[in-house]
C-alpha positions as CSV (number, residue, x, y, z in Angstrom):
1,M,-5.3,-10.0,-2.8
2,E,-4.6,-13.4,-4.1
3,E,-0.8,-13.0,-3.7
4,I,-1.0,-12.0,-0.1
5,Q,-3.7,-14.6,0.7
6,D,-1.9,-17.5,-1.0
7,K,1.6,-16.9,0.4
8,E,2.9,-17.5,3.9
9,A,3.0,-14.5,6.3
10,G,6.4,-12.8,6.0
11,T,6.8,-13.7,2.3
12,Y,6.6,-10.0,1.5
13,Q,8.1,-7.1,3.6
14,F,5.7,-4.4,2.2
15,I,3.3,-3.7,-0.7
16,L,3.6,-1.0,-3.3
17,M,-0.1,-0.6,-4.1
18,D,-1.3,0.9,-7.3
19,V,-4.3,3.0,-6.5
20,Q,-6.0,2.6,-9.9
21,M,-6.4,-1.1,-10.8
22,P,-9.1,-2.6,-13.0
23,R,-11.1,-5.0,-10.9
24,M,-10.5,-3.7,-7.4
25,N,-8.8,-0.3,-6.7
26,G,-6.0,0.0,-4.3
27,Y,-8.1,1.5,-1.6
28,E,-10.5,-1.5,-1.6
29,A,-7.6,-4.0,-1.8
30,T,-5.9,-2.3,1.2
31,Q,-9.1,-2.4,3.2
32,K,-9.5,-6.2,2.4
33,I,-5.9,-6.8,3.4
34,R,-6.4,-5.0,6.7
35,Q,-9.4,-7.3,7.4
36,L,-7.5,-10.6,6.9
37,A,-7.7,-13.0,9.8
38,D,-3.9,-13.5,9.8
39,V,-2.8,-10.5,11.8
40,K,0.8,-10.6,10.3
41,K,-0.6,-10.4,6.8
42,A,-3.2,-7.7,7.8
43,Q,-0.5,-5.5,9.2
44,I,1.9,-5.6,6.3
45,P,3.1,-2.0,5.4
46,I,1.3,-0.8,2.3
47,I,2.5,2.2,0.3
48,A,0.1,3.9,-2.2
49,M,1.5,4.6,-5.7
50,T,-0.5,7.1,-7.8
51,A,-0.3,9.9,-10.3
52,N,-3.0,11.7,-8.2
53,A,-1.0,14.3,-6.4
54,F,-3.5,16.2,-4.4
55,E,-3.5,16.3,-0.6
56,E,-7.0,14.7,-0.6
57,D,-5.5,11.7,-2.5
58,R,-2.9,11.3,0.2
59,K,-5.6,11.6,2.9
60,H,-7.8,9.0,1.1
61,A,-4.9,6.6,0.9
62,L,-4.1,7.0,4.6
63,D,-7.7,6.8,5.6
64,A,-8.0,3.5,3.6
65,G,-5.3,2.0,5.8
66,M,-2.1,2.6,3.7
67,D,1.1,3.5,5.5
68,G,2.7,5.8,2.9
69,F,2.2,7.6,-0.3
70,I,4.4,7.9,-3.4
71,M,3.4,10.1,-6.4
72,K,4.1,8.9,-9.9
73,P,6.3,9.6,-11.7
74,F,8.7,9.3,-8.8
75,R,12.4,9.6,-8.1
76,V,14.1,6.6,-6.7
77,D,15.5,8.5,-3.8
78,E,12.1,9.8,-2.9
79,M,10.6,6.2,-3.1
80,M,13.4,4.9,-0.9
81,K,12.8,7.6,1.6
82,V,9.1,6.7,1.9
83,I,9.9,3.0,2.1
84,G,12.5,3.6,4.8
85,E,10.0,5.7,6.9
86,V,7.3,3.0,6.6
87,M,9.6,0.2,7.5
88,E,11.0,1.8,10.7
């Protein structure tokens, strides 16, 4: 949250969001980003990265406002495919 808040809009092209973080999980962080007053920052593409591989995990990420979903461990070609889809 601090990184996106403190930087100018457009500094980052997208976010790879770890779902399981210590102080604030990725779902909460995504929801907070989506509520930012700066629309450019609020609309940044966010891709979930998680070892949770069930369809309900994918749905939870998308419901939280994430734009894509990558399961860990991942293959680089799969990650690049998801990034490409989200960035279109």
